[in-house]
All heavy atoms as TSV, in Angstrom:
chain	resi	resn	atom	element	x	y	z
A	1	MET	N	N	42.791	-10.145	-84.648
A	1	MET	CA	C	41.774	-11.082	-85.109
A	1	MET	C	C	42.396	-12.478	-85.172
A	1	MET	O	O	43.533	-12.619	-85.620
A	1	MET	CB	C	41.244	-10.660	-86.471
A	1	MET	CG	C	40.130	-11.554	-86.954
A	1	MET	SD	S	39.314	-11.044	-88.483
A	1	MET	CE	C	38.725	-9.432	-88.062
A	2	PRO	N	N	41.639	-13.477	-84.754
A	2	PRO	CA	C	42.169	-14.850	-84.780
A	2	PRO	C	C	42.482	-15.323	-86.205
A	2	PRO	O	O	41.907	-14.837	-87.175
A	2	PRO	CB	C	41.023	-15.677	-84.193
A	2	PRO	CG	C	40.177	-14.716	-83.456
A	2	PRO	CD	C	40.329	-13.404	-84.160
A	3	ASP	N	N	43.377	-16.289	-86.291
A	3	ASP	CA	C	43.723	-16.887	-87.579
A	3	ASP	C	C	42.763	-18.050	-87.847
A	3	ASP	O	O	43.045	-19.197	-87.524
A	3	ASP	CB	C	45.173	-17.376	-87.563
A	3	ASP	CG	C	45.623	-17.921	-88.903
A	3	ASP	OD1	O	44.815	-17.951	-89.861
A	3	ASP	OD2	O	46.790	-18.326	-89.004
A	4	TRP	N	N	41.595	-17.727	-88.389
A	4	TRP	CA	C	40.575	-18.747	-88.611
A	4	TRP	C	C	41.015	-19.781	-89.635
A	4	TRP	O	O	40.652	-20.951	-89.521
A	4	TRP	CB	C	39.267	-18.092	-89.044
A	4	TRP	CG	C	38.678	-17.242	-87.988
A	4	TRP	CD1	C	38.537	-15.883	-88.011
A	4	TRP	CD2	C	38.172	-17.654	-86.709
A	4	TRP	NE1	N	37.970	-15.443	-86.837
A	4	TRP	CE2	C	37.731	-16.508	-86.026
A	4	TRP	CE3	C	38.050	-18.890	-86.086
A	4	TRP	CZ2	C	37.173	-16.555	-84.760
A	4	TRP	CZ3	C	37.488	-18.942	-84.815
A	4	TRP	CH2	C	37.063	-17.792	-84.168
A	5	LYS	N	N	41.784	-19.377	-90.635
A	5	LYS	CA	C	42.215	-20.320	-91.667
A	5	LYS	C	C	43.017	-21.463	-91.055
A	5	LYS	O	O	42.801	-22.625	-91.390
A	5	LYS	CB	C	43.027	-19.610	-92.748
A	5	LYS	CG	C	42.177	-18.710	-93.616
A	5	LYS	CD	C	42.999	-18.052	-94.694
A	5	LYS	CE	C	42.108	-17.133	-95.517
A	5	LYS	NZ	N	42.810	-16.538	-96.640
A	6	LYS	N	N	43.929	-21.130	-90.169
A	6	LYS	CA	C	44.743	-22.164	-89.526
A	6	LYS	C	C	43.861	-23.090	-88.695
A	6	LYS	O	O	44.008	-24.312	-88.740
A	6	LYS	CB	C	45.807	-21.508	-88.640
A	6	LYS	CG	C	46.724	-22.489	-87.979
A	6	LYS	CD	C	47.792	-21.775	-87.172
A	6	LYS	CE	C	48.689	-22.786	-86.479
A	6	LYS	NZ	N	49.691	-22.141	-85.646
A	7	GLU	N	N	42.938	-22.501	-87.948
A	7	GLU	CA	C	42.012	-23.274	-87.114
A	7	GLU	C	C	41.199	-24.248	-87.965
A	7	GLU	O	O	41.050	-25.425	-87.634
A	7	GLU	CB	C	41.086	-22.315	-86.362
A	7	GLU	CG	C	40.096	-22.967	-85.464
A	7	GLU	CD	C	40.678	-23.402	-84.136
A	7	GLU	OE1	O	41.688	-22.822	-83.696
A	7	GLU	OE2	O	40.114	-24.331	-83.545
A	8	ILE	N	N	40.671	-23.777	-89.072
A	8	ILE	CA	C	39.843	-24.609	-89.941
A	8	ILE	C	C	40.685	-25.698	-90.595
A	8	ILE	O	O	40.265	-26.864	-90.663
A	8	ILE	CB	C	39.123	-23.745	-90.997
A	8	ILE	CG1	C	38.156	-22.787	-90.292
A	8	ILE	CG2	C	38.383	-24.610	-92.001
A	8	ILE	CD1	C	37.679	-21.643	-91.143
A	9	HIS	N	N	41.865	-25.343	-91.093
A	9	HIS	CA	C	42.762	-26.348	-91.679
A	9	HIS	C	C	43.027	-27.468	-90.682
A	9	HIS	O	O	42.973	-28.645	-91.040
A	9	HIS	CB	C	44.103	-25.722	-92.100
A	9	HIS	CG	C	44.151	-25.255	-93.504
A	9	HIS	ND1	N	44.038	-26.079	-94.599
A	9	HIS	CD2	C	44.314	-24.007	-94.013
A	9	HIS	CE1	C	44.126	-25.388	-95.696
A	9	HIS	NE2	N	44.291	-24.110	-95.372
A	10	ASN	N	N	43.308	-27.113	-89.446
A	10	ASN	CA	C	43.578	-28.121	-88.412
A	10	ASN	C	C	42.388	-29.050	-88.215
A	10	ASN	O	O	42.564	-30.250	-88.015
A	10	ASN	CB	C	43.938	-27.459	-87.085
A	10	ASN	CG	C	45.282	-26.791	-87.109
A	10	ASN	OD1	O	46.137	-27.095	-87.942
A	10	ASN	ND2	N	45.490	-25.858	-86.200
A	11	ARG	N	N	41.199	-28.505	-88.273
A	11	ARG	CA	C	39.999	-29.314	-88.050
A	11	ARG	C	C	39.655	-30.189	-89.255
A	11	ARG	O	O	38.977	-31.206	-89.106
A	11	ARG	CB	C	38.824	-28.422	-87.691
A	11	ARG	CG	C	39.011	-27.767	-86.329
A	11	ARG	CD	C	37.945	-26.733	-86.075
A	11	ARG	NE	N	38.206	-26.019	-84.856
A	11	ARG	CZ	C	37.462	-26.134	-83.748
A	11	ARG	NH1	N	36.436	-26.932	-83.739
A	11	ARG	NH2	N	37.775	-25.441	-82.686
A	12	LEU	N	N	40.099	-29.813	-90.438
A	12	LEU	CA	C	39.789	-30.577	-91.650
A	12	LEU	C	C	40.828	-31.638	-91.983
A	12	LEU	O	O	40.585	-32.483	-92.851
A	12	LEU	CB	C	39.649	-29.628	-92.850
A	12	LEU	CG	C	38.486	-28.650	-92.829
A	12	LEU	CD1	C	38.535	-27.757	-94.058
A	12	LEU	CD2	C	37.156	-29.384	-92.761
A	13	THR	N	N	41.946	-31.620	-91.304
A	13	THR	CA	C	43.066	-32.506	-91.639
A	13	THR	C	C	42.656	-33.966	-91.761
A	13	THR	O	O	43.024	-34.640	-92.706
A	13	THR	CB	C	44.185	-32.367	-90.584
A	13	THR	OG1	O	44.629	-31.013	-90.591
A	13	THR	CG2	C	45.347	-33.274	-90.894
A	14	GLY	N	N	41.882	-34.465	-90.835
A	14	GLY	CA	C	41.507	-35.878	-90.829
A	14	GLY	C	C	40.551	-36.288	-91.931
A	14	GLY	O	O	40.346	-37.476	-92.157
A	15	LEU	N	N	39.962	-35.337	-92.626
A	15	LEU	CA	C	38.990	-35.663	-93.669
A	15	LEU	C	C	39.630	-36.074	-94.989
A	15	LEU	O	O	38.953	-36.621	-95.857
A	15	LEU	CB	C	38.044	-34.486	-93.904
A	15	LEU	CG	C	37.186	-34.091	-92.707
A	15	LEU	CD1	C	36.322	-32.879	-93.059
A	15	LEU	CD2	C	36.316	-35.249	-92.256
A	16	LYS	N	N	40.900	-35.777	-95.166
A	16	LYS	CA	C	41.642	-36.128	-96.381
A	16	LYS	C	C	40.926	-35.652	-97.658
A	16	LYS	O	O	40.710	-36.404	-98.597
A	16	LYS	CB	C	41.899	-37.626	-96.428
A	16	LYS	CG	C	42.699	-38.126	-95.243
A	16	LYS	CD	C	43.050	-39.583	-95.387
A	16	LYS	CE	C	43.617	-40.201	-94.165
A	16	LYS	NZ	N	44.675	-39.693	-93.460
A	17	LEU	N	N	40.572	-34.385	-97.653
A	17	LEU	CA	C	39.934	-33.772	-98.814
A	17	LEU	C	C	40.976	-33.436	-99.868
A	17	LEU	O	O	42.153	-33.283	-99.565
A	17	LEU	CB	C	39.232	-32.477	-98.396
A	17	LEU	CG	C	38.130	-32.607	-97.356
A	17	LEU	CD1	C	37.734	-31.227	-96.852
A	17	LEU	CD2	C	36.931	-33.323	-97.939
A	18	GLU	N	N	40.522	-33.299	-101.103
A	18	GLU	CA	C	41.425	-32.823	-102.148
A	18	GLU	C	C	41.846	-31.409	-101.767
A	18	GLU	O	O	41.032	-30.627	-101.261
A	18	GLU	CB	C	40.720	-32.807	-103.499
A	18	GLU	CG	C	40.411	-34.177	-104.044
A	18	GLU	CD	C	39.790	-34.093	-105.430
A	18	GLU	OE1	O	39.999	-33.094	-106.151
A	18	GLU	OE2	O	39.083	-35.050	-105.782
A	19	PRO	N	N	43.099	-31.054	-101.997
A	19	PRO	CA	C	43.593	-29.732	-101.591
A	19	PRO	C	C	42.743	-28.572	-102.107
A	19	PRO	O	O	42.497	-27.616	-101.372
A	19	PRO	CB	C	45.005	-29.680	-102.162
A	19	PRO	CG	C	45.416	-31.108	-102.247
A	19	PRO	CD	C	44.158	-31.877	-102.579
A	20	THR	N	N	42.280	-28.661	-103.338
A	20	THR	CA	C	41.474	-27.579	-103.899
A	20	THR	C	C	40.170	-27.428	-103.129
A	20	THR	O	O	39.769	-26.314	-102.783
A	20	THR	CB	C	41.158	-27.845	-105.389
A	20	THR	OG1	O	42.393	-27.994	-106.092
A	20	THR	CG2	C	40.354	-26.724	-106.002
A	21	ARG	N	N	39.525	-28.534	-102.839
A	21	ARG	CA	C	38.254	-28.496	-102.102
A	21	ARG	C	C	38.472	-28.001	-100.674
A	21	ARG	O	O	37.691	-27.200	-100.164
A	21	ARG	CB	C	37.606	-29.886	-102.089
A	21	ARG	CG	C	36.283	-29.913	-101.380
A	21	ARG	CD	C	35.256	-29.037	-102.102
A	21	ARG	NE	N	34.013	-29.034	-101.354
A	21	ARG	CZ	C	33.277	-27.954	-101.112
A	21	ARG	NH1	N	33.650	-26.790	-101.596
A	21	ARG	NH2	N	32.182	-28.028	-100.421
A	22	GLU	N	N	39.534	-28.478	-100.044
A	22	GLU	CA	C	39.831	-28.040	-98.685
A	22	GLU	C	C	40.051	-26.530	-98.648
A	22	GLU	O	O	39.534	-25.842	-97.773
A	22	GLU	CB	C	41.056	-28.757	-98.133
A	22	GLU	CG	C	41.350	-28.382	-96.698
A	22	GLU	CD	C	42.470	-29.179	-96.080
A	22	GLU	OE1	O	42.557	-30.396	-96.322
A	22	GLU	OE2	O	43.267	-28.565	-95.340
A	23	ASN	N	N	40.796	-26.009	-99.613
A	23	ASN	CA	C	41.054	-24.569	-99.661
A	23	ASN	C	C	39.774	-23.766	-99.868
A	23	ASN	O	O	39.615	-22.691	-99.295
A	23	ASN	CB	C	42.081	-24.241	-100.743
A	23	ASN	CG	C	43.476	-24.660	-100.346
A	23	ASN	OD1	O	43.797	-24.739	-99.164
A	23	ASN	ND2	N	44.300	-24.941	-101.329
A	24	GLU	N	N	38.853	-24.299	-100.683
A	24	GLU	CA	C	37.570	-23.623	-100.883
A	24	GLU	C	C	36.793	-23.539	-99.570
A	24	GLU	O	O	36.233	-22.497	-99.231
A	24	GLU	CB	C	36.731	-24.369	-101.926
A	24	GLU	CG	C	37.254	-24.276	-103.325
A	24	GLU	CD	C	36.517	-25.202	-104.290
A	24	GLU	OE1	O	35.722	-26.058	-103.839
A	24	GLU	OE2	O	36.740	-25.066	-105.500
A	25	ILE	N	N	36.760	-24.642	-98.847
A	25	ILE	CA	C	36.050	-24.692	-97.572
A	25	ILE	C	C	36.691	-23.736	-96.574
A	25	ILE	O	O	36.004	-22.983	-95.876
A	25	ILE	CB	C	36.020	-26.131	-97.015
A	25	ILE	CG1	C	35.164	-27.019	-97.920
A	25	ILE	CG2	C	35.510	-26.153	-95.583
A	25	ILE	CD1	C	35.274	-28.500	-97.623
A	26	VAL	N	N	38.010	-23.762	-96.516
A	26	VAL	CA	C	38.733	-22.887	-95.585
A	26	VAL	C	C	38.438	-21.424	-95.888
A	26	VAL	O	O	38.164	-20.632	-94.980
A	26	VAL	CB	C	40.252	-23.177	-95.624
A	26	VAL	CG1	C	41.034	-22.096	-94.893
A	26	VAL	CG2	C	40.544	-24.547	-95.038
A	27	GLU	N	N	38.476	-21.053	-97.145
A	27	GLU	CA	C	38.215	-19.656	-97.531
A	27	GLU	C	C	36.804	-19.233	-97.135
A	27	GLU	O	O	36.614	-18.172	-96.546
A	27	GLU	CB	C	38.427	-19.455	-99.032
A	27	GLU	CG	C	39.859	-19.383	-99.448
A	27	GLU	CD	C	40.607	-18.219	-98.812
A	27	GLU	OE1	O	40.047	-17.106	-98.712
A	27	GLU	OE2	O	41.751	-18.431	-98.396
A	28	GLU	N	N	35.835	-20.071	-97.475
A	28	GLU	CA	C	34.448	-19.717	-97.197
A	28	GLU	C	C	34.178	-19.613	-95.694
A	28	GLU	O	O	33.591	-18.648	-95.222
A	28	GLU	CB	C	33.520	-20.756	-97.828
A	28	GLU	CG	C	32.070	-20.394	-97.706
A	28	GLU	CD	C	31.152	-21.321	-98.479
A	28	GLU	OE1	O	31.613	-21.973	-99.435
A	28	GLU	OE2	O	29.973	-21.398	-98.107
A	29	LEU	N	N	34.613	-20.620	-94.947
A	29	LEU	CA	C	34.390	-20.596	-93.502
A	29	LEU	C	C	35.148	-19.471	-92.808
A	29	LEU	O	O	34.621	-18.840	-91.899
A	29	LEU	CB	C	34.776	-21.934	-92.879
A	29	LEU	CG	C	33.744	-23.049	-92.985
A	29	LEU	CD1	C	34.302	-24.345	-92.405
A	29	LEU	CD2	C	32.459	-22.671	-92.283
A	30	SER	N	N	36.371	-19.223	-93.226
A	30	SER	CA	C	37.151	-18.169	-92.571
A	30	SER	C	C	36.524	-16.799	-92.815
A	30	SER	O	O	36.476	-15.969	-91.908
A	30	SER	CB	C	38.618	-18.194	-93.004
A	30	SER	OG	O	38.757	-17.874	-94.360
A	31	GLN	N	N	36.007	-16.556	-94.010
A	31	GLN	CA	C	35.334	-15.291	-94.286
A	31	GLN	C	C	34.090	-15.149	-93.412
A	31	GLN	O	O	33.811	-14.079	-92.862
A	31	GLN	CB	C	34.955	-15.186	-95.760
A	31	GLN	CG	C	36.137	-14.977	-96.668
A	31	GLN	CD	C	35.749	-15.007	-98.136
A	31	GLN	OE1	O	34.579	-15.073	-98.490
A	31	GLN	NE2	N	36.748	-14.964	-99.007
A	32	HIS	N	N	33.355	-16.245	-93.277
A	32	HIS	CA	C	32.153	-16.228	-92.456
A	32	HIS	C	C	32.507	-15.959	-90.995
A	32	HIS	O	O	31.870	-15.132	-90.336
A	32	HIS	CB	C	31.413	-17.560	-92.611
A	32	HIS	CG	C	30.115	-17.611	-91.900
A	32	HIS	ND1	N	29.034	-16.829	-92.241
A	32	HIS	CD2	C	29.716	-18.366	-90.848
A	32	HIS	CE1	C	28.027	-17.090	-91.421
A	32	HIS	NE2	N	28.407	-18.018	-90.566
A	33	LEU	N	N	33.517	-16.643	-90.487
A	33	LEU	CA	C	33.931	-16.457	-89.099
A	33	LEU	C	C	34.452	-15.046	-88.854
A	33	LEU	O	O	34.188	-14.456	-87.807
A	33	LEU	CB	C	34.986	-17.495	-88.713
A	33	LEU	CG	C	34.470	-18.919	-88.542
A	33	LEU	CD1	C	35.640	-19.901	-88.449
A	33	LEU	CD2	C	33.576	-19.033	-87.319
A	34	GLU	N	N	35.192	-14.502	-89.801
A	34	GLU	CA	C	35.687	-13.134	-89.657
A	34	GLU	C	C	34.533	-12.142	-89.565
A	34	GLU	O	O	34.561	-11.225	-88.739
A	34	GLU	CB	C	36.608	-12.782	-90.823
A	34	GLU	CG	C	37.952	-13.467	-90.740
A	34	GLU	CD	C	38.813	-13.310	-91.988
A	34	GLU	OE1	O	38.480	-12.456	-92.855
A	34	GLU	OE2	O	39.806	-14.040	-92.096
A	35	SER	N	N	33.501	-12.345	-90.379
A	35	SER	CA	C	32.331	-11.464	-90.336
A	35	SER	C	C	31.613	-11.577	-88.997
A	35	SER	O	O	31.239	-10.560	-88.394
A	35	SER	CB	C	31.354	-11.813	-91.462
A	35	SER	OG	O	31.910	-11.521	-92.706
A	36	LEU	N	N	31.420	-12.806	-88.528
A	36	LEU	CA	C	30.758	-12.999	-87.240
A	36	LEU	C	C	31.583	-12.426	-86.099
A	36	LEU	O	O	31.040	-11.827	-85.163
A	36	LEU	CB	C	30.492	-14.487	-86.996
A	36	LEU	CG	C	29.447	-15.143	-87.893
A	36	LEU	CD1	C	29.398	-16.640	-87.638
A	36	LEU	CD2	C	28.082	-14.513	-87.686
A	37	TYR	N	N	32.891	-12.592	-86.174
A	37	TYR	CA	C	33.791	-12.048	-85.151
A	37	TYR	C	C	33.643	-10.525	-85.095
A	37	TYR	O	O	33.510	-9.947	-84.019
A	37	TYR	CB	C	35.224	-12.460	-85.478
A	37	TYR	CG	C	36.252	-11.972	-84.493
A	37	TYR	CD1	C	36.534	-12.699	-83.344
A	37	TYR	CD2	C	36.966	-10.798	-84.726
A	37	TYR	CE1	C	37.490	-12.253	-82.438
A	37	TYR	CE2	C	37.914	-10.346	-83.829
A	37	TYR	CZ	C	38.177	-11.082	-82.695
A	37	TYR	OH	O	39.121	-10.643	-81.802
A	38	GLU	N	N	33.649	-9.890	-86.253
A	38	GLU	CA	C	33.511	-8.438	-86.312
A	38	GLU	C	C	32.155	-7.982	-85.763
A	38	GLU	O	O	32.066	-6.967	-85.076
A	38	GLU	CB	C	33.707	-7.947	-87.744
A	38	GLU	CG	C	35.147	-8.066	-88.216
A	38	GLU	CD	C	35.336	-7.736	-89.682
A	38	GLU	OE1	O	34.369	-7.280	-90.336
A	38	GLU	OE2	O	36.445	-7.949	-90.188
A	39	GLU	N	N	31.098	-8.751	-86.046
A	39	GLU	CA	C	29.777	-8.427	-85.506
A	39	GLU	C	C	29.778	-8.506	-83.979
A	39	GLU	O	O	29.228	-7.619	-83.309
A	39	GLU	CB	C	28.722	-9.394	-86.048
A	39	GLU	CG	C	28.318	-9.149	-87.474
A	39	GLU	CD	C	27.295	-10.170	-87.950
A	39	GLU	OE1	O	26.516	-10.702	-87.124
A	39	GLU	OE2	O	27.268	-10.432	-89.160
A	40	LEU	N	N	30.352	-9.572	-83.450
A	40	LEU	CA	C	30.408	-9.726	-81.996
A	40	LEU	C	C	31.196	-8.585	-81.354
A	40	LEU	O	O	30.795	-8.042	-80.327
A	40	LEU	CB	C	31.016	-11.073	-81.618
A	40	LEU	CG	C	30.134	-12.295	-81.888
A	40	LEU	CD1	C	30.948	-13.574	-81.743
A	40	LEU	CD2	C	28.934	-12.304	-80.951
A	41	ARG	N	N	32.307	-8.227	-81.967
A	41	ARG	CA	C	33.132	-7.138	-81.434
A	41	ARG	C	C	32.368	-5.812	-81.506
A	41	ARG	O	O	32.434	-5.004	-80.590
A	41	ARG	CB	C	34.443	-7.039	-82.208
A	41	ARG	CG	C	35.361	-8.241	-82.026
A	41	ARG	CD	C	36.003	-8.304	-80.666
A	41	ARG	NE	N	37.045	-7.291	-80.629
A	41	ARG	CZ	C	37.291	-6.518	-79.581
A	41	ARG	NH1	N	36.625	-6.661	-78.471
A	41	ARG	NH2	N	38.240	-5.612	-79.634
A	42	ALA	N	N	31.613	-5.605	-82.586
A	42	ALA	CA	C	30.822	-4.381	-82.723
A	42	ALA	C	C	29.711	-4.321	-81.673
A	42	ALA	O	O	29.275	-3.238	-81.288
A	42	ALA	CB	C	30.227	-4.289	-84.128
A	43	ASP	N	N	29.281	-5.504	-81.214
A	43	ASP	CA	C	28.264	-5.581	-80.165
A	43	ASP	C	C	28.888	-5.583	-78.768
A	43	ASP	O	O	28.274	-6.027	-77.814
A	43	ASP	CB	C	27.402	-6.836	-80.347
A	43	ASP	CG	C	26.464	-6.734	-81.527
A	43	ASP	OD1	O	26.169	-5.608	-81.972
A	43	ASP	OD2	O	26.013	-7.785	-82.015
A	44	ASN	N	N	30.132	-5.126	-78.702
A	44	ASN	CA	C	30.858	-4.942	-77.439
A	44	ASN	C	C	31.386	-6.214	-76.786
A	44	ASN	O	O	31.729	-6.192	-75.601
A	44	ASN	CB	C	30.019	-4.143	-76.426
A	44	ASN	CG	C	29.749	-2.747	-76.916
A	44	ASN	OD1	O	30.619	-2.104	-77.490
A	44	ASN	ND2	N	28.539	-2.282	-76.717
A	45	ALA	N	N	31.481	-7.316	-77.509
A	45	ALA	CA	C	32.141	-8.501	-76.963
A	45	ALA	C	C	33.643	-8.234	-76.970
A	45	ALA	O	O	34.165	-7.576	-77.877
A	45	ALA	CB	C	31.828	-9.730	-77.812
A	46	THR	N	N	34.329	-8.736	-75.952
A	46	THR	CA	C	35.781	-8.613	-75.958
A	46	THR	C	C	36.334	-9.560	-77.015
A	46	THR	O	O	35.632	-10.463	-77.490
A	46	THR	CB	C	36.384	-8.994	-74.588
A	46	THR	OG1	O	36.144	-10.388	-74.348
A	46	THR	CG2	C	35.810	-8.156	-73.460
A	47	ALA	N	N	37.586	-9.377	-77.363
A	47	ALA	CA	C	38.222	-10.260	-78.342
A	47	ALA	C	C	38.167	-11.706	-77.861
A	47	ALA	O	O	37.887	-12.627	-78.638
A	47	ALA	CB	C	39.664	-9.825	-78.587
A	48	GLU	N	N	38.411	-11.907	-76.564
A	48	GLU	CA	C	38.403	-13.255	-75.998
A	48	GLU	C	C	37.005	-13.870	-76.031
A	48	GLU	O	O	36.840	-15.046	-76.347
A	48	GLU	CB	C	38.932	-13.232	-74.556
A	48	GLU	CG	C	40.394	-12.872	-74.440
A	48	GLU	CD	C	40.658	-11.355	-74.537
A	48	GLU	OE1	O	39.714	-10.545	-74.365
A	48	GLU	OE2	O	41.813	-10.999	-74.810
A	49	GLU	N	N	35.993	-13.065	-75.701
A	49	GLU	CA	C	34.619	-13.564	-75.730
A	49	GLU	C	C	34.196	-13.948	-77.144
A	49	GLU	O	O	33.600	-15.009	-77.357
A	49	GLU	CB	C	33.654	-12.508	-75.191
A	49	GLU	CG	C	33.750	-12.253	-73.717
A	49	GLU	CD	C	32.972	-11.017	-73.279
A	49	GLU	OE1	O	32.747	-10.100	-74.098
A	49	GLU	OE2	O	32.598	-11.000	-72.093
A	50	ALA	N	N	34.499	-13.094	-78.098
A	50	ALA	CA	C	34.129	-13.358	-79.491
A	50	ALA	C	C	34.807	-14.619	-79.988
A	50	ALA	O	O	34.179	-15.463	-80.632
A	50	ALA	CB	C	34.494	-12.164	-80.370
A	51	TYR	N	N	36.093	-14.771	-79.678
A	51	TYR	CA	C	36.819	-15.964	-80.096
A	51	TYR	C	C	36.219	-17.218	-79.452
A	51	TYR	O	O	36.016	-18.226	-80.117
A	51	TYR	CB	C	38.299	-15.847	-79.728
A	51	TYR	CG	C	39.091	-17.070	-80.123
A	51	TYR	CD1	C	39.470	-17.276	-81.440
A	51	TYR	CD2	C	39.423	-18.039	-79.176
A	51	TYR	CE1	C	40.172	-18.409	-81.812
A	51	TYR	CE2	C	40.122	-19.178	-79.546
A	51	TYR	CZ	C	40.497	-19.353	-80.858
A	51	TYR	OH	O	41.170	-20.481	-81.227
A	52	ARG	N	N	35.922	-17.146	-78.162
A	52	ARG	CA	C	35.363	-18.294	-77.454
A	52	ARG	C	C	34.022	-18.716	-78.048
A	52	ARG	O	O	33.788	-19.890	-78.310
A	52	ARG	CB	C	35.193	-17.985	-75.968
A	52	ARG	CG	C	34.650	-19.152	-75.157
A	52	ARG	CD	C	34.327	-18.766	-73.726
A	52	ARG	NE	N	33.502	-17.570	-73.595
A	52	ARG	CZ	C	32.187	-17.517	-73.827
A	52	ARG	NH1	N	31.547	-18.583	-74.221
A	52	ARG	NH2	N	31.523	-16.389	-73.670
A	53	VAL	N	N	33.150	-17.745	-78.288
A	53	VAL	CA	C	31.826	-18.033	-78.849
A	53	VAL	C	C	31.954	-18.717	-80.207
A	53	VAL	O	O	31.324	-19.746	-80.465
A	53	VAL	CB	C	30.984	-16.735	-78.975
A	53	VAL	CG1	C	29.757	-16.949	-79.846
A	53	VAL	CG2	C	30.593	-16.239	-77.598
A	54	LEU	N	N	32.776	-18.172	-81.064
A	54	LEU	CA	C	32.905	-18.730	-82.405
A	54	LEU	C	C	33.635	-20.068	-82.401
A	54	LEU	O	O	33.295	-20.965	-83.181
A	54	LEU	CB	C	33.583	-17.733	-83.331
A	54	LEU	CG	C	32.743	-16.486	-83.586
A	54	LEU	CD1	C	33.493	-15.500	-84.447
A	54	LEU	CD2	C	31.414	-16.845	-84.220
A	55	SER	N	N	34.591	-20.243	-81.527
A	55	SER	CA	C	35.271	-21.532	-81.416
A	55	SER	C	C	34.304	-22.612	-80.977
A	55	SER	O	O	34.326	-23.730	-81.493
A	55	SER	CB	C	36.436	-21.449	-80.432
A	55	SER	OG	O	37.460	-20.647	-80.950
A	56	GLU	N	N	33.442	-22.274	-80.017
A	56	GLU	CA	C	32.440	-23.232	-79.552
A	56	GLU	C	C	31.453	-23.569	-80.662
A	56	GLU	O	O	31.090	-24.733	-80.841
A	56	GLU	CB	C	31.699	-22.681	-78.336
A	56	GLU	CG	C	32.541	-22.656	-77.086
A	56	GLU	CD	C	31.863	-21.963	-75.906
A	56	GLU	OE1	O	30.681	-21.567	-76.026
A	56	GLU	OE2	O	32.527	-21.827	-74.858
A	57	GLU	N	N	31.024	-22.570	-81.408
A	57	GLU	CA	C	30.102	-22.813	-82.514
A	57	GLU	C	C	30.755	-23.653	-83.603
A	57	GLU	O	O	30.123	-24.525	-84.189
A	57	GLU	CB	C	29.569	-21.500	-83.078
A	57	GLU	CG	C	28.616	-20.800	-82.145
A	57	GLU	CD	C	28.021	-19.539	-82.732
A	57	GLU	OE1	O	28.172	-19.288	-83.939
A	57	GLU	OE2	O	27.384	-18.799	-81.963
A	58	LEU	N	N	32.008	-23.405	-83.865
A	58	LEU	CA	C	32.734	-24.179	-84.869
A	58	LEU	C	C	32.865	-25.626	-84.420
A	58	LEU	O	O	32.669	-26.556	-85.211
A	58	LEU	CB	C	34.123	-23.566	-85.110
A	58	LEU	CG	C	34.978	-24.161	-86.210
A	58	LEU	CD1	C	34.267	-24.100	-87.555
A	58	LEU	CD2	C	36.308	-23.439	-86.284
A	59	THR	N	N	33.145	-25.838	-83.154
A	59	THR	CA	C	33.272	-27.184	-82.614
A	59	THR	C	C	31.944	-27.914	-82.648
A	59	THR	O	O	31.873	-29.093	-83.004
A	59	THR	CB	C	33.789	-27.129	-81.162
A	59	THR	OG1	O	35.082	-26.528	-81.172
A	59	THR	CG2	C	33.886	-28.502	-80.545
A	60	ASP	N	N	30.877	-27.209	-82.305
A	60	ASP	CA	C	29.542	-27.818	-82.270
A	60	ASP	C	C	28.911	-27.951	-83.651
A	60	ASP	O	O	27.881	-28.595	-83.789
A	60	ASP	CB	C	28.604	-26.986	-81.382
A	60	ASP	CG	C	29.014	-27.008	-79.934
A	60	ASP	OD1	O	29.763	-27.912	-79.528
A	60	ASP	OD2	O	28.583	-26.103	-79.189
A	61	GLY	N	N	29.517	-27.342	-84.653
A	61	GLY	CA	C	28.962	-27.392	-86.001
A	61	GLY	C	C	27.697	-26.568	-86.140
A	61	GLY	O	O	26.858	-26.851	-86.984
A	62	GLN	N	N	27.553	-25.536	-85.314
A	62	GLN	CA	C	26.332	-24.753	-85.320
A	62	GLN	C	C	26.628	-23.287	-85.610
A	62	GLN	O	O	26.169	-22.392	-84.905
A	62	GLN	CB	C	25.640	-24.875	-83.961
A	62	GLN	CG	C	25.206	-26.273	-83.660
A	62	GLN	CD	C	24.470	-26.358	-82.338
A	62	GLN	OE1	O	24.042	-25.366	-81.770
A	62	GLN	NE2	N	24.312	-27.555	-81.853
A	63	LEU	N	N	27.354	-23.022	-86.660
A	63	LEU	CA	C	27.629	-21.631	-87.027
A	63	LEU	C	C	26.344	-20.946	-87.431
A	63	LEU	O	O	25.474	-21.545	-88.053
A	63	LEU	CB	C	28.645	-21.559	-88.162
A	63	LEU	CG	C	30.065	-21.921	-87.794
A	63	LEU	CD1	C	30.940	-21.891	-89.031
A	63	LEU	CD2	C	30.616	-20.975	-86.747
A	64	ARG	N	N	26.255	-19.684	-87.100
A	64	ARG	CA	C	25.055	-18.893	-87.412
A	64	ARG	C	C	24.838	-18.785	-88.886
A	64	ARG	O	O	25.650	-18.628	-89.682
A	64	ARG	CB	C	25.215	-17.481	-86.829
A	64	ARG	CG	C	25.495	-17.470	-85.400
A	64	ARG	CD	C	25.791	-16.065	-85.004
A	64	ARG	NE	N	26.395	-16.059	-83.675
A	64	ARG	CZ	C	26.629	-14.990	-82.991
A	64	ARG	NH1	N	26.331	-13.836	-83.471
A	64	ARG	NH2	N	27.156	-15.043	-81.824
């Protein structure tokens, strides 16, 4: 499974959020992404496909 926390931290770096708030956002988003990743995999998406779909959604700001 991808390391969503690291991915999210990298994307939030430029926002200069308070560490506590940043950690809250990272936790919430990573849990959401992990759930969506598992759903995609259960629907027969490959690991690469699931990662690509969610990365694109994260970039576009259009998470399900």
